[in-house]
N, C-alpha and C positions, 0 to 999 in steps of 0.2 A: 421481461419474464412474466408469463401469465399465471393464472391460478389453476391448480390441479382440481379434479372433481372432489377429492377428499377435503382439500382446503376450502372449497366453495361451501360445502355443507357446514364445516366448522365456523367459518366466518359469518355465515348466515344466521347463526344462533339456532338452527334447526337440528333435526336428527333424522336418521333413517326411519325411525318409528313415525315421524310426523308425516311421511309420504306413503306409508304402507297402506293406509286406508284407500288410497287412490288406485290400488290394484297393481302398483308397480312390483311389489313383492308378494302379492297375494295376502290372504287373511290367516295363514296358518299360525302366525305368531299369536294372534288374538284368540285362536281356538284352542291354544295349548293351556290346559288348566294349571300346569305347573309354572307358567310364566309369571314373573313378578308383577304385582299390581302397578299400573301406570300412575306415576306421581305428577300431578299437574304442576307446571312451572309457576314459581312465585313471580308475578309480574306487577310492576308499578311504573307510573309515568311521572316525569318531572319536567319542570319548565326550564328552558335554557336560552342562551343568546350566543350565536356563533361569533367567534373573534378571529376567524381566519382572514377576513378582510373588513374594511371599515363599514360595510353595509350593516353588519351586526344583526343579521336576520334572526328572528325569534323562532324557536322550535320546541317541540315536545320530544323528550327522550324516553325511549322504552328500555326499562331495566328488567332483565330476566334472570332470576336467581342471583341477583347482585351484580350482574354484568351488563354493561350498556351494549345493546344489540342494534338499536335503530334510532335515527334522528329524522324528524319529520317537521316541515315548516308549518307554522300556524296560519290558518286562513285569515284571522283577524289582524295579523301583523302586516302593516302596509309595505314592509320590505320583502318578506319571504312570500307573502300572499298564498301560503299553504304549501310551498314547495321550496326545497333547498337546491342549490347548484351542486355540481359534482364535488367541489371542494368542501362545502358544508356537510354533505352527506358522509364524506370520508373523514370527518373529524374523529370518528371512532379509531381510525388507524393511528392518529397522533397519540391518542390516549394510551393505546395498547402497543405502541411501537416498541419492540424489544431493544432498539438502538437508542432510545431517548436517554437523556441524562438522569441518573438516579440518586446521585449524592455529590457533594462538593469534591472537586478534583484539583490537585496541585500539580503543575508541570514541573518536572525535575530535570528535563533535558534542556540544553541551551538552544538558542536560536528561535527565529520566528518564521518558519517555513511552512506554508499551508500544506496540511496533510502529513506533516512529519509525525514521528512517534514521540509524543510529549513525555512518555514514560510517566504517565499519570499516577499519582498516589491519592488514594481515597482518604479524605479527612473528615472530621466532624464539622458541624456548622459553627461550633464555638471557635475551633481553630481557624476556620475559613474567615469568619468575621474579624477575629483578632488580627490575622495576617493582612486582610484588606484594610482595616482601620489603621494598622501600624504603618503601612506604606503611604496611605493618604496623609496621615499625621506628619510623617517624615517630610513629605513634599511641602505641606503647608508651612511647617516650621522653617524650612530652608529657603523656599521660593515663593511662599505666599499661597493663599487658597486658589488663586487664579491658575496655578500650575496643575490643578485637577480639573479634568473635563469629563462631561457625560455625553456619550454619543448614542442617540436613539430615541425617536418617537416622543419627545417632550415629556418623557416619564421621570426625568431627573430634576425638574425645576425646583421642587420643594427641598430636595436634598442639597442642591447647589446653593440655594438661598440660605439654608441653615449653616453651611460651612463658609459661605462668603465668596463663591466663585460665580462669574458671569457666564461661564462657558456651557450653555445649553446648546449642544450641537445636534441638530436634527436634519433629516434627509430631505426636507421639503423643497429645497432648491432643485432637487432632481425629480421631484414628484409634482406637487400641485401649488407651489408658492405663487406662480404666475397667475393662476386662476383666482386664488385667494386675494391677492393684492389688487388685481384688476376689478374684481367684483366689489371689493371693499371700497375702492376709490369711486366706482360708478354707482353702486346701489347701497353702500353702507353696511353690507353683510359679507360674510366670507364665502357664500355659496348661493346658488339659486337652483330651483327644481324645474327641470324641463317637463311640462305637463303633456307628455306624449299622447296620452289616452284621448285627450280632447283636441289635439292638434290636427290641422289639415295639411301642414307643410313642415317637413323636418329636414333641415339642412345641416350636413355634417362635414366638418373639416378635420379629417384624420380620426374622428371619433369612432371607436370600434368596440363598444361595450357588449355587442353580441359576440364578438370574437374573444373578448376577455371575460365574459360571463359575469358581469356585475348584475346579480340576479334581478333586482327590481328595475334597474335602468334598462336592461336588455328586454325584459318582458314588456315594459312600458312602450317601447318603440314598436314592437310587433303588434301589440294591441291597438296602437294608434293607426298602424298601417292597415290591419285586417278589419278591425271593428269600426274604425272611423274614416277609412278610406284616405288616410293621409298620404301625400306623395313624399317619398324619401329620396333625397339626392345626396350622394357621397363624393366628396373630393378626397382622393387618397392615391399616393403613388402605387399602392398595392391593392389588389382585388381582395379586400378584407372580407371577413364574414358579414359584417354590416353591409358592405358594398354588394355582396352576393344577394342580399335580401332587398336591396334598394331598387327603385324604378330606374335610377340613372347613376352610373359610375363614371367619374371624370378623373383620369390618371394624371393629376397635377404634378408639376415639377416640385420636388421637395424644397421647402423653405419659402414658397411663394404664395401661400394661402392668403397672407396679409394683403398682397397686391390685389388679389381678386376681390376680397371683401371691400377694400377701399374703392375699387372701381364700381362695385355694386352700390355703395353709398353714393358715389358720383351720379349714377343713373337714377337712383330713387329720388335724390334731392333735385337734380337738374330738370327732371321730368315732372316734378311736383307730385310724386307718388307717395309721399310721406303723410302721416296722420297729423294734420295741422292742429286740430283741436287738442289731441293728446300732447303734442310737443309744446303747445302754448301753456298748458296747465302743469305739466310734470317734468319737462326736460330743460336743463340748464346748459347752454353752450351750443345750441343748434346753429346759430348764425356763424359762429367761428368754425364749426365743423363744415358747414356748407362752403365756406371760403377755402378751407384746407383741402377738400377732396376734389376741387375743380381740376387740379392737375393730374389726378389719378384716373385717366380715361380707360375704358375697356380695351382700346387698342394698345395703350401702354402696358397694361396688365397682361395682355395676351402674349406680347413678345417675351415677357419675363417668365410666365407661368406655363406656356404651351397650351393654354385654354383659349379656344377661339373667342374673339370679341363678341360674336353673336350669341354664344352660349352664356357668357357673363351677363349680357343684357337680358336675355330671356329668363334666366334664373332670378335676376333682380326683379323683373316684372312679376314673376310668379310669386316670389316671397312677399312682395309689397301689394299683392292683389286684394288685400282686405281680409283674407281668411286668417284664422289663428295660425301662427307660424313660430317656430322655435329653432334655435341653434344650440345644441347641447355642447357643453365644454366640461371635460372631466380632468384627467391628469395627463401629463406628458403630451401625447398625440402631436399635433402640429404646433402646440403653443410652448411647451416647456423645453423643447430640445434644440431650438434654434434662435438666433438673434431676432428680435422683433416679436417674440411670443407674447410679451406683455401688451404690445400694441394690437396684436391679432385678437386677443381676448377682449380688449376694450372696443375694438372696431365691431366685433360680433355683438357685444352688448349695445353699442350705439345703433346698429342696424335693427335690433329688436326694439329698441326704445323709440326710434323715429317712426316705426311702423305700428306703434301702439301695442306691442307684444310683451310688455312687462306687466306683471301682476294681472294677467288676463288668462282666462281658461284657454288652454291650448298653446300658451306661450311660456314665458319664463316666470315662475312664481317665486316670491320670497319664501324662504323656509319657515315652517312653523315648528319651532323646537321647544319642547317643554322644559322649563328651567328646573334645576335641582339645587338643593342646599349643599354647600361644600364647607366642611369644618375648617376652622383656622387653628393655628398652633397656640399653645398656652401663652407664649410670649412672641411678640413681633421680632423677627430677625433683624439684626443691625443692618444699616445701609451698606451696600457694596462699596468697598474702598477702591476697587478697580472695575471699570465698566467696559474697557476695550475687550473685544472677544477674539478668540483664536480663529473664528470663521470669518473675520472681517466684517461682521454684521453691523458693527458700530459705525461703519463708513457708509451704510445704506439705511438712512433713517426711515424710509418707507417700509423696508423689510423688517427692521428692528427698531420700532419706535421707542423702546426702553429696554434696559438690561433684562436678560432672561426671557424676553418675549420674542415673538416674530420667528423668522425663518433662517436668516443668515445665509452664508455661502458654504454649503457642505463641501463642494468641490475644492474650495480654497484651503481647507484644513491641512492637507499634507504639506503644501508649500509653506504655510505659516509655521508649522511645527519644525520643518527642516531648516527654516531661516531663523527660528527662535524669535519670531515676530508675533505680537509686540512684546513677548516675554517667553521664557522657557516653559514647556509643558512636560510634566514628569509622570503623571498617572492618568490613565484613561479608563473609565468605566463604560463598557460597550454593551448596550442592551438591544436585543432584537435586530441587530444589523449584521448582515453577512458581507463577506468580501465581494460577493456578486453585486452588492449595492453601491460599491465604491469605484467610480470611474477612474481610469488610469490606475489599475490595481497595484501595479508595481511601485508607483510613487507612494501609495498608501502604506505598502509594506515597509518601505524605507523609513517612513515617518514612525510607524509602530516600533521599528527596530531602535529608534532613537530614544524611546520612552523607557523609564526605569521599571514601570509596572503596568500591566494590562489586566483588568478584571473583566470577565465576560459573564453576563447573566443571560442564560440561554436555555432552550429546551433540548436542542440537539448538539452532539459533539461534531459540529461542522468545521469548516476551514478556520473561522474566527476562533473557535474554541481551541483548535490545535496550536494557534500562535500565542494564546493568552497564558499569563502566569498562573491565573486562578480562575476556575470555572465554577459558577454558582448556578445550580439547577433551578429553573423556574417551573412552577406547577402549570399543567395544561389547563386551559380555560374551562374544560369540562369537569375539573375538580374544584372549582372556585365559584363563589356567588358574584353576581353583577347586577347593576342597575343601568340600563342603557336607553337614554332618550333617542328617538329616531332623529337622525341628523342629515345624512347624505341625500335622502330623497323624501324629506319630511313634508308631506302635503297637508298634514293636519297634526295637531299635538298628540303625541303618543309616547308612552314609556313601556319598555319591555324589561321584565325582571327575570333573573336566572338564579337557579340554585345548583349546588354541586350535583352532578349526575351520580358520582360515586365518591367514596373517600379517597384521599390521596394515595396513590399506589406506591409511591417511593418517598425518599427523604428530600422532598422539594419544598419550596416556599414561594409565595406570591411576591411580586416585585415590591409592593408597598411594604411588606414586612421586612424584606431584605434591606431596603433603604432605612427603615426605622432602626433596625438592629445596628447598622453601621453608624447612624447618627448617635445612637445611645452610647456606643463604644467610644465615639469621639467627644462625648459630653455635650452634644448640641441637640439632643432629642426634644428639648423644650421649644425649639424653633420649628419642629416638624408637626404637621397636622396629625391627628389620631388616625388609627386604622382599625379594622376589625368589624364585627357585626353591628356594633352600636352606630357606626358611620352609615350603614345601610338604612337604618331607621331615620337618621338625621337627614339624609338626602331627600326623603319623601315627606318630611315633616310638614311642609307647606300644604300638602294635600290631605292632611289629617289621617294618614295611613302609616302603618309600619311595614317593614319589609315582608313579614309573614302575612299581613293583610293582603298585600299585593299578590303574593303567591296564591292565596285562597281565591282571589278574584280572577284567576286564570293566567296570571303572569303578564297580562296586557292591560294597561291603563289608557283609555281613550279620552281625548277631548272631542269637541264638536267636529264632525266631518263636513259640515256645511261650509261652502266657500264664500267668504266675505272678503272682498278686496281690501288690502291694506292702504293706508293713507300714503300716497306717493309725494306728499309735500312735507312729510316729517321724517324723512330718512336720515340716517346717520352720515350724511355727506355734508360738504361745505355749504351748500345752498338749502339742504333739506329735500331737494328734488333729485332726479336722476342726473348725475353729474358727468356730462360728456367732456366739457372743458374743465380742467382741474387747476385752479390757482395754486393749490398746494404743490403740485408737480412743478409748476413754473417757478415757484419760490425756491424749490430744492435744486433748480438748475436743469430740469428735464422738460421735454416737450409736453405742454398741457393737453395736447390732442393726439389721437392715433396718427402715426406718420410712418413713412417708409424710406429706407436708405438702401440704395442698390449696392453699396459696398458691403452690406450684410451677406450678399449672395456668394456662394462658392459653387464650383462645378468641376466634374471630372475632366481631365485633359487627355488621358490615354485610354486605350481599349480595356486595360485591366483595372481601371479606376471606377469607383462607384460611389453614389450617395449611400449613406447608411440610414436605414429606418429600423426601429425595433418594435416588438409587440410582446404581449403576454398571452400564453395559451390559456384557453378557458378552464382547463383542468388543473392549473397551477397558480399559486399565489407567490409571485417573486421566487425566492429560493426556499421558502419555508415548508412547502408541501411535497418536495420531490422524493422524500423517503416514505411517503404515505402509500401503502401498498396498492389500494384500488386505483389511485391516480397514476401511480407508476405503471400499472398494467395498461392504462389507456395511452399514456405518452411517456415512455421510459427515457427518451433522450431528445435533445434539441437539435435543430438543423439550421443551415444557412440557405435561405431561399434565394434562388437566382433565376432570372428569366431564361427559359429553355433555349431560345434561339441565340441569345448572347452567350450562354454557356457553351453551346456547340462551337461557336467561333473560337472560344478559348480552350477547346479540347476537354471540357469538363463534362462528365456524365453523371447521371443521377446516382448518388451514393458515394461518389469520389470524395476523398479527403482533400480539402482545400485549406490554404493558409490565408488568413486575413491580416493585413498589416497597415498600420497608420503611423503617424509621427509619434504616437503615444504608446504603442505596444503591438504585440502579435498574438494571434490565437488561431487554432485549427479546429475544424469540424467537418461534418458530412454535408455535402451539397444536396439540396432538394430542389429539383428543377420544376418550375411551374410556368404557366403562360401568364397568369394574372399578376404581373409586376412589371414596372417600367424596365426597359433594357439597361438603363443607366443606374439602377437601384438594386441593392440587396437588402434583405430583411433577416435579422438575427433575433430569435426568441430569447427573451430575458429570463434570468434566474438559473440557468444551467451552469455547468462547469465546476461542480464541487470536487475538490481534491482530497477530501478527508475520507479515508477508508473506514472510518468508524460509523458512518451512515451508509450502509452497504448498498441499498438500492440506488441511492443518488450518486454513488461514486463514479467519477469520470463519465458523466451523463451528457456531455455535449459541450459546445463552445460557451465561454463566458464573455458576453458582449462588453462588459466593463473593461476588459483588458485592452481593448482597442479604442476606448472612448477617452476624450480629454478630461483632465481635471484642471480646468483653467484657473490660474491665479486671479485674485480680485481685480488686478489691473486691467484684465481683458474686459470685464464687465464695465469698468469705469470708462475705458476707451470707447466702448459701444454705446455709452450713455444709457445703460440698462439700469433702471431704478430698483429692480427687485433682486438682482444677483442670481439670475437663473443659471442652471448648470450648462445648458446648451450642449448636452453630451452627444448629440448627433450632428453637431456642426463640425463635420470632419469628412474627409475623402478617404476611402479605404481601397487598398489594392487587394486583388484576389488572384491567387495562382494555385494551380493543381499541385498537390504535394507529391 
C-alpha cells in the first residue's frame, strides 16, 4: 500500500502554505489582508543514536512544534558518515506507529496460537509487575531459579544473576556466534574491521552488506571500489546486490566456500606467495597449516564447489599479490548457516594473516572501541547453584566459557524444554525476539505451550505477543537516552551520545527499568546495577565529562583518527600472536586447524529439491520494521526467489503461490523468478510471515523462512564436531511445488 498525496504532505511535516510561494497555488493567499499571520514553526534539533540495527548510527533529529519530523546522519559519525539508511530514516514511523504497544496487556484467552485473539485486558504497571513477579517467584520456589529463562539479546544477564538462573538464552548461534568465536580464537577480539576504503582487493564469500544495507559497511566497499580502484570478487549462489557491483561473480555451490578457501591457502603456501616476514613475526601455527592444506588442492575443491580450478588459482594469486586485501565476514552468510562455518571463518582469517593483511591499512583492522564505565550492584549476587543451561551451552565451553556468558545453542532450546533437560523450565521472559527468529517454528510453539507462563517485553503486538500471557510495552529508542561507543565498524575511538527526541508518548518503560522493578518486587534489587540518568554520567566519568557535557559537544566524542598499528605480539590469544593453530581447541577435543569434511555436504536429489539460502532486504531489519509505513511502501511483502529456467520446468510462473517443505515444516509464498541464482538453489527473504492482525501493515506479508528451517538438537553439533554450536539453519534441502 502506497502513500496518498494528502498523507505525503502530512508525513513530511510540511503544509500547503509551505509550497505556495513556489507558484503552485499562486500568491493570492499572501495578498489577502484578512489572512491570519503566519506563525513560524518552533524548531529544535537533538542528538540521537539509531537502534534499529547494531551499527547504531548517530543522527540529528529535527523536532518541529514538538513532533519529530526528520532524522539525518551526522557527518562526524564514522558509522552514519552523514547519511542514514532507509531503516534509520524511517525510525519516525516506529515512534508514531498507531499499532505499537501503549500499555501492559494481560492475555485472558487460552492457548498459544500465533495471531489468535488474546482477548487482551489493559492493566496497570503495578499489576503487571506484581503478576510477573508472582509467576517467577512461584517457579523459583517449586523448581528453583533455573526454571526461569530469559530469551533475547543478552539483556537479561543482570536480572538472571540476581535471581540465580544461568539461562541467558540469546540468538547468537543463529546470527554471529561463528564469527565471534573464530575471531576471538585467532585474533583475541570478537570482531575485526574491514578497511575497505584503503583496500585494493575485496574478496567476499556470501557477504552482501550492500543488499542488507548495513550503512557503514556497504558504503565502505563502494568507496574502496570507486575511489581506491579495489577489485571486488563475490562467491555467492545468488547474484546478490554486492555481486551486482562486483567485478566478478562466481555462483558457488552452497556450503562449499570452505573448500575453496582451503584450496587458495594451498596455492598461496605451496607457491611461496605468503608474506614470510609477517608470518615469522606475528603468526603462530603456520607450519602446521602448511601441512594441513597440502591435501586441499584446487582440483579437489573444484569438484566439490563447481568453481573451476583455474579460477581458484587465479584469485589466490590476485589476493596474495602484495596489495592490501581483505575478506569481510559479518553474520550468517556462508559461515553461520552450514556445517564448517567456524572453519570457514578461521580459514579466511588465516588467508589474511599469511598475506600480511591483519592490522594493515586496506586489510582487517582490530577494532578501536572506546571503553565505558559500567556500574555494579550494591551487593555481589550469590554464586549460581546450577550452571547447566537450557540451551546446552554448558557442553560447549568455547561458546560458553562461564555461566551467563557466551552464546549457547539457541536452536536447541525447544528440544531441551520439551525433554525437561537438564531440568524443567516454567517461566520465559522473551525480549525483542519474534517467532520469525526461531527456526523450526512449530517446535518452538510446542515448547512455549509446555511453559506455565510467558512474559513478553515488546514494542509491537506481534506473533510473540499474541501467544504470551503478559505483554510489557517497551519504549522506542527515540524516547530514551543512550551512550553508544562505535563497535561494529570502529576504525578509531568514538562515542555517540543520544537524548530523547520527544517525551514518551504512551505508558511504556525502558527494559532496564522493567528488570529493576521485577527484581525489586522479588526482593533481589540489591543485586541489580542501578539505572537512570546518574548511570549516564558514570559511564563517561573516565573522560571527565557528564552526559550533558557530551551533548553540548555535539553528541560525538572522538579519539585520535591517526592510524597506529597495534602490537600483534600482545594479542589476547594463547601465544599473544595471530593464532592459526589453536592448542585450546585441541585440548577441548576439536581440530586445532581449519579443516574440511565432505560428509558435511548435502545435495538435492530430485528436480523439485533445492538448496536453501536466505537474505535480508535492505529496507527491513529482521521482523521489527515490517509495520513501519515508509519501509512497507517500498517492500510490503516477501518472496521466494527461484531460477526462471528451473521454474519453467516445474510449471511455476512469476507470482504463483508455491509451497516449500522440508523435514522440519512447511510454508507458502509467492514465487519471484530471476536469472541470477543457481538452478539448484532458492532464496527466501527473512523476517516476513507475521500472523498477528494487530500490526496491520505487516499482517500476512509473505513466507516465514524459519518454518522450514531445522532447530537441531545439541547432539547434531556434537556429532559434527562443531565447537561453537552454530544453528546451521540452511543445512537443509527444501522441496518446492506449485500450490
